[in-house]
N, C-alpha and C positions, 0 to 999 in steps of 0.2 A: 800601611802597614794595622795591625789591628792594635787597638790600645784595651790593654786590660781594667777591669771596672777598678777604683779607689786609685790609680795610678793616672797619674796628668805627664804631657809632655814639656820638655824643657823648652822654653823659648830658644833659640839660635839664634844666633848675633853673630850679625857680619863684620869682617874689618874695616867696612867705612864709615861706618856706624859706630863701631866700640872709638875710633878714632875725632867724632864730632865732638865738640864742645857742649853742646844741649841734648846731649844723650843720656838716659836715665842708667846706670852704670847695672840696678839690678836687672830689668830688663830686657836693658840695649834697644829699648824702642826711642824712634825720636818724635818730640812732643810736637802736638798739632795743632796749629796757630789755626782759629775760627775768626776771619776778621766780620764776616757777616751774622755772629750771634747776636740774638737781639737779649737785651737785659732785662728781664721783668721789672716796668717801673706803675709807681701807684699812677691814678689819674691826675693831671692837674686840675686842683679845685680852686675855683675864685669865691672871696668871703661873700653872699649876694646882701647879708646881714643876717638879723636877728627875727625872727617871724613867733606870730601865733600859734599854735597846733592844737586841733581838733581833731577828732572820729567821726566816721561814718560809716553805715554800711550800706548794705544792697535791698535795704529792706522798704517798703513801703512806706514808712514815717521817714524814710534820709531821701529817698528819691521822688518819693511819689505815686510808681508803679509798681507792678506784680510783677510777677514771673510769667502769667502768660500773655502778659502786653507786650507789642512788639517794640523795640529799643529797650527793652529791660538787660541793664546791666552791659547795655551799651556805651563809652566813656567820649567825648563832645571830639576825642582825636579818632573817633571810630573803629577801637580796642576793645576788647572784653578786657572788663574790669579784673583784674587781679588780687588778691593779698595779696602785700609784700612786696609789689610792683607799685599800683597806683596811687596817685597822690590828686587831689584836686586842687590846682592855683589860677593868681589872679593871671590872666594871662598877658597884660601890661607888665609885670612884673618877672614873671616869669615864663618864655613861649614851650608854646606845647609842643611838647616831643622831648625837651630837654630833661637828662640827668642830672639830679641832686644830688647831695648828701646832709644828711640831717643828723645832728651831732645825737648821740641817744638812741635812733632808729636806723641806722644803715642809709643804702641807696635806695633813691625808689625816681618811677619817671613820671616827668608831669603829664598827664594822661585827660584829666578831667578836667572842667570846670564846676562852679556852681554857685548860688542862687548867693550864697550866706560869704564866699571866698573872694573879700576884697583886699588888695592891698597888701602887706607882707602878712599875710593868712595862710597858712597850706591843712588841707581835710585830708588826713590818711587814712585809708579804705581798712577797715576792722573785718574779720571772719564776723564776728556776732555782733547783736548789740550793749551782750554784758560785755566784752573788752572793751565797747567802744564807752562805755560809759565809765571802764575803771578807768581808760586809759584819761577821762577827762579831760581840761585842757592844761595844755602848757605854754608859759609863756617865756620868752627871751629865748628862744631855743635858736643857735646857728646853724645856719644853712650854706650848703656849697656848691654852686654850678662846676659841676662836673665836667656835661658835655653838652653843647649846645645839637640843636638838632639839626638834622643837613637835608 
């Protein structure tokens, strides 16, 4: 049977569904129970402590490498450094590959190390020297461990 545009078919309700106590009276449909439904959850976060945050860029002043040199932009973990993802850590405090949440900054991945990064100190990658200088130094910033490397 063809449906005319603008008209909808009315759902039909069988007698067996009408007599069920858990049937929707308007539509006659029985509810679908999903036992394997996944409820989205925030990642578990464990406080690591309060850290000092500094900023770095991929320029020669911060890394000692020029774009034409081998290894430019490659982190200690072997990945390409990316703004909004990469931070430098002391691997004795935060293991390389760990995902951390930094209050006021967001989630980042510990992919790099640095000569000046010791103890509770994180170096955050920024896109430009101006952005890094504007960020400056932040002290006593709470950092959480979200995920350990596998």
